[in-house]
Residue, then its C-alpha position, 0 to 999 in steps of 0.5 A: x585277929x592275930x598273926x604268927x610269923x614262923x621264921x620271922x627273923x629271916x629275909x622274907x619273915x622280916x619283910x612280912x612283919x614289916x609289911x603287916x604293920x606298915x599296911x595296917x593289916x595288924x591294927x593296934x588291937x591285934x597281936x603279931x607273934x614273932x616265932x624263932x627257935x630256942x637256942x638258935x640265932x633266930x631265937x636271939x634275933x626274935x627279941x631284937x626284931x620285936x624291939x626294932x619293930x616297936x621302935x619303928x612303928x610305936x604309933x600304930x604297932x600291934x601287940x608284939x610278942x615272941x615265941x621260941x617253941x612250936x607249942x607256943x604258937x598262937x594266932x588266927x593266921x599262921x605264916x610259915x616262913x621258916x626253914x632252909x631257903x633257895x640260895x641267891x648267888x651267880x651261877x647258883x642252882x637249886x637242889x629242891x630234893x635237898x631243900x625238901x629233906x631239910x625242911x620237911x621236919x620243920x613243917x612236921x614239927x610245927x604242924x603237929x604242935x599246932x594240931x595238938x595245941x591249936x584252937x582248930x580254926x587257924x589258917x596256915x599260909x605256907x611261904x617256905x619252899x618247896x611250897x607244895x611239900x609244906x602245903x601237903x604236910x600241913x594239910x595232911x595234919x590240920x585239914x586241907x581247907x585250912x592250908x594255902x601255899x602262896x606260890x601261885x599267888x606270887x606267880x599270878x601277881x608277877x604275871x599281872x604286873x608284866x602284862x600291865x607293864x606292857x600296856x602302860x597301866x597299873x597292875x590293879x587294871x589286870x586280872x588273870x591267874x597263874x596255876x600249877x607248880x610254883x616256879x618253872x612248871x607254872x601255868x600262865x592262864x592267858x585265857x583268864x586275863x581280863x583288862x579293865x575297860x576293854x571289851x572281849x574283842x579288844x582284849x583278844x586283840x591285845x593279848x594276841x599282840x602281847x603273846x604272838x603266835x606262841x603257845x604253852x606247849x613250847x613254854x618249858x623250852x623257852x624258859x630253859x633257853x632264856x636261863x642259858x642266855x641270861x646266865x651267859x650275859x649276866x656273867x659279864x653285864x647283869x644290867x644288860x641282862x635285866x634290860x634284855x628281859x624287857x623285850x620278852x613276852x609277859x609270861x616269859x618275863x614272869x619266869x625269867x626275872x625272879x630267876x635273874x634276881x637270884x642270879x644277881x645275888x639279891x633275893x625276892x623277899x619283898x615280893x614274896x612277903x607282899x604276896x603272903x601279906x595279901x593273903x593275910x589281908x584277904x583272910x582278915x577282910x571277912x569276905x570270900x575273895x578269889x585268889x590263887x594258891x597251892x592247895x591240897x585237892x581231893x577231886x574239887x575240880x577237873x583238868x582235861x576231864x580228870x579229877x585232880x587229887x594232890x597239891x597244885x596251884x589253883x584259883x580258889x575262893x579264900x575267906x576267914x576260915x580258909x579256902x572253900x572252892x576252886x574257881x577254874x574256868x574252861x581252859x584252852x587246849x595248850x593250857x590243859x596240856x601244860x597243867x596236866x604235866x604240872x600236876x603229874x610233875x608235882x605228884x611225882x616229886x612229892x612222892x619222892x620227897x616224903x620218906 
């Protein structure tokens, strides 16, 4: 199977290309297409990136070629990583409406060309932000089940990692999902957490210890206060700010650590790319696997007794032809309330972003 990375010369796109080759997900017999924009810096850099990847991985690199127009994109899996990005700078804020205004036409141009020139079976993984907007645009044009946003999977991996760190185990030993909107409106499903080797009773005791008596009803306030406190500390001692996070509950660390990373002037390119490459690997594997992702729903599941319509992060069954089912288990009351708010929020902002 072949992969095309749109926006391959950006920070995240470059990492995606590297990880696809290093993790042997694109074998020698496959093709990796580096997609840039003709007449722009990315168009020039695409050729240089191709040469660099071949130089670094000559022994096991796939066939690598360059495409400079949306009509030239040809692959089984297409990773959408192009467009404006969230700035990484101390004190920086994110204007998601402005980001949406800049990226919506990028989404539409590639989705439209893929609909015209594609084979009709391509699966699209949306990495670019706002991820919910990217999923909606591609899903409306190509079909809902062929499009997955990686934001919920990235949040899920971060949640699992924070729990694993607290327990002194590897991330592979922890299950559980984060759903909802990618970012501050995410919904960590504590009820879905599973820990290898623990019985249900042991798991309940462990999670009570990790979570305390907190509920998701106060999670938004916790995130807001955490950012204010970290912002003040990071202005004078960024190392101390990162150290302070370690004493917080896993779900709050999941939300705060990536934000502080951006405040430090760094980016989360490696983690973001890793989550996207995980989804590519799952599609290539040929089996149906439960992951999390932003998808466009039309009543496939219910939250609080109401059918869900629109784009939202959910546990889904992902396979070679895209996603097929939603695998949302019964939720705790606080999880239901927060997920309902997240669904309403995404619906509201998408309505405001699309002209």
